[in-house]
N, C-alpha and C positions, 0 to 999 in steps of 0.2 A: 385610166383610174388606177390608183396604187392599191394592190392587193397582196404584195409579196411580204410585207412586214410593217412594223410600226415606224412612224417617221423618225423616231429617235434611235431605232435599232441599227444593227450593221447592215450594210448593203448585201443583197444576195447575188448569186451568180447571174440570175435572170435579170436583175436590175442593172448589173454591170453590162450585160449584153445590150440592154435597151439604151444605156448611156452611150455605148460605142455606136449603136445604130443612129442615135440622135446626132452625134458629132459628125458621122458620115453624111447625114442629110443636111448639114449646115445649121443645125439648131443651136441657139445660145443656151448657156447654162440655166437661165431662168425658165425657158420653155421646157427643157428636159426635166428640170426639177418639178415643174408644175404637173407634167404628165406622170411622174413617179409619185407625186404627193410627198415630196421631200423638200427640205429647205434648200435654197440655191447654194448656200455655203457648203452643204454636204456634197453636192455634185462638183462644185468648184474645187473643194479639198481633194476629193477622190481623183479627179482628172489631173490636178497639179502634182499630186503625190505619185502618180503612175505614168509619167512621161509627157503630160501636156496634151492639148487638143489634137495635135498632129500625130502623136505616137501612142495614144491611148489604145490598149488592147484589153478586152474584157478578161480573157483567159489568163493573161499575164498578171493583171491586177488581182484576180482571184487567188492565184498562186502566192503572190506577195503577201496578201492578207493572211493566208494560211500559215505562211512562214512566221509572220509576226505573232500570230496567236499561239503557235507551238513553241515559240522562243521562251525559254525558262527565265527565271530571275537573273538579272545581270550579275556577273562575277566581278570581283574586285581583287586587287593585289594591294599589299601593304604600301602605304605612301612612301615614296623615296624622295630624296633631295632632287630638286630640279637642276639639270645640268647648268653650269655657269653660263654657257653660250645661249641657253634658252631663257635664263632668268630675266635678261633685259627685255625680251619680248613680252614675258608675262607681266612685268611691271608696266611696260608701255601699254599693253592691252587694258590693264586695270585702270590706268590713268585716262585712257580714252573713254572708258565707261563712266568714270567720274565726271568727265567733261560733258557727257550727255545727260547728267543729272542723277546718276546712280550714287547712293551713299558709298563712301570709300570702302568700308568693310564688306558690303554686299558685292562691290566690284571685285575685290580681291578674292572672295569666295567663288564668284562666277568664273573669273579668270582661271582659278585653280582647277575647277571642274572641266573647263574647256580644254585645258592643256595637259590633263592627266591621260595616260594611254587608256586606262580602263573606262574613263568617263564617269566613274562612280567613286565617291569618297564617303567615309564615315565622319562623324563629328570629331573623333579622336584623330583621324587623318588630317583634318583641317586645322585642328588646334595645334598639332605638332608641326605641320608643314608651314603654317602661317605664323606660328609662334604668338598666338593670341589666346585669350581666355575662352573657356567654353561658353560663357554668357554672350560674348561678342559673336561667336559663330552661330549660336542659337538665334540671336536677333537678326543676323544677316540672312540666315536660311529662311526664317519666317517672312522676311521682306521679299526675298526672291520668289518664294513659293506663292505669295500673294499676287505677284505679277505674272504667274504661270511660266516663269523662266526655268524653274527646276521642279522636280517632284521627289517625293520620298518613297522608299520601299523598305519593308522590314525583313531582315534576314536573322532568323532565330530571335535573339534579344537585342540586336543592334539595328539602328536606323541608318540607312544609307541614302545619300543624295545623288541625284543624277540629272543629266540633261536629256529630256525626252527627245526621241528621234524626230518628232513632228514639231519641235520648238520653232524652228525658223519659218516653217510654213504657217503655223499658228500666229506668230508675230506679224508676218507679212499680211495675212488676211485681217488681223485685228486693226493694223494700220489702215488698210483699205477701207474697212467699215467705219473707222473714225473719220476719214476723209469724206465718206458718203454722208455721214451724219452732219458734218460741217456744211456740205453742199445743200442738204435738205433744210437746215436751219437758215442758211442764206436765202434759199428760195422763198421761204415763208416771209422773210424780211422784204424781199422784192415785192411780193404781193401786198404787203402792208404799206410800204412807202411809195410804190409805183416806180417802174424802171426809168421813167422820164425825169425823175428827180435826181439830184446829185447823190443822195444817200442810196436810192434804189439802184442807180447805175453802179455805184461802188459795190453794193451787195451782189449785183448780177455778175460782175467780174469775179468776185469771190466764189460765187456758186459755180461758175464755169471752170475756174481753176481747180477747185477741190473735187468737182464731179469728174473732170478729166483725170486727175491724179488718182482718185479712188478706183476708177474703172481700169486704168492702166495697171495699177498694182494688183488688181484682182484678176489679171490675165488679159487685159485689153478690153475695149468696148465690145460687148457681145454683138456679133453680126454687123460689123462695119460695112461689109460688102452688101448685106441685105439693105442697110440704110441707103446706100448709094443707088442700089438697084430700084428701090421704091421711089426715091427722088427722081431718078431718070424716067420711071414709068409715069409719074405725075407730069413731068415736063412733056413727055410724048403725048399724053392725053390732052394736055392744055385745057383742062377743066377739072373741077372738084370730083373726086372719086371716093366711093365707099371702100372700106377695107375688103369687103366681100368681092367687089368688082376687081380690085387689084389682085386679090388671091386667084380669081378665075383667069385673069389675063396672064399672070405670071406662072400659073400652074403650081401655086404654093398652098399649104394649109393656111387657113385664116389666122390661126394663132401666130404663125411666123410673120405674117404681114403686120399684125397688131404689135408684135414685139419690135419690129423694125420702125414702125411709126412712133412708138413710145421712145425708142432710143433717138430717133431723129429730133423729136421735140425736146428731149432732155440734153441733147448734145448738138446744138445748132452749128457749132464749129465744124462738124463733120461735112456739112453740105455747103459751107460758106463759098461764094457770096449769096447763095439762095438759101431759103429755109422752107421746111415742110410745115404748113400752117393748118391748124384745125379750123374748119369753116364754121363750126358751132352747130352743125346740123348732122353730125355723123360723117361728114365728108372731109377730105383732105385735098389741099392744093399746094402748089409750090410758088413762092413769091420771093421778092428781094428780102434779104435778112434785114430786120428792122433798123439795126445800127450801121448798116453799110452805107446808106445815103442820108444826107441831112434833109430836113423838111424843105429847105429852099431848093435843093437838087431835085427832090421828088416833084415839087410844083413845076419847075422848069421842064422836066421831062414829060410831064403830063400834057404840056402844050403841044408837043410834037408826036407823042407816042400814045397809041390807044390802050396799051397795056404795059405793065412793067414785068410781066412774066417772061422768063427766058424762053 
């Protein structure tokens, strides 16, 4: 149970130690977050920002957070002309951003912020450096701020614009969440049209693609080894098993087994050519992945085999 702080507040040193302990025990982000009473994205962001699952250290993460909190407002230097040798890269970078759909002026402003040493520019810096009007800069800044690509900070009476140090992580996780939403939408379509229909099959391929992409971008499918271990346990048991039975046999917490079963169901490609199947009575079994064999092949095999379990 989470008692150290509010879900939206900063992580405490105790919570970071519990995250480190959970990672050491092989728990996924979702299970760690559930035990802390925090969103999964909070744990994912914390771990990714501080070395990843293999290198996360609670004390080191706590010190890094302290340094960020003590860091004063960013300093800036007057805008200078971009060296001629670098100007080509700045233009190329801006053009690449335009190619991804960013408006031209917003792309130029963003490229200027990325390539300035200070990483911070005022409106006057941008107007002078880009040789454009204040209105153009204001519009571009507003657009970029709306996308969470830059942020503002006030220094005395001036506004300065900068790229947040967590920008790339935030962008990555946002993309991962978008893919997850696409996968969930496709899943609802599969339920509506049925996977045996052409439309349902097409949506199922879409679901699998975006689910895999979203999980990979978020740091990889949580507990892939756990999924494979649970599948192997069901193969060994050669009968439907309850989550509690599997937990006892494997010596795991029940929550860890439930997470593994959930991932196995949402990611059938992990255990292909077999699949972890919900028997509908709280039990789970392992059988042939539904799309691995045709109906004719299944019928032919039943003539000679008493079971299609591996």
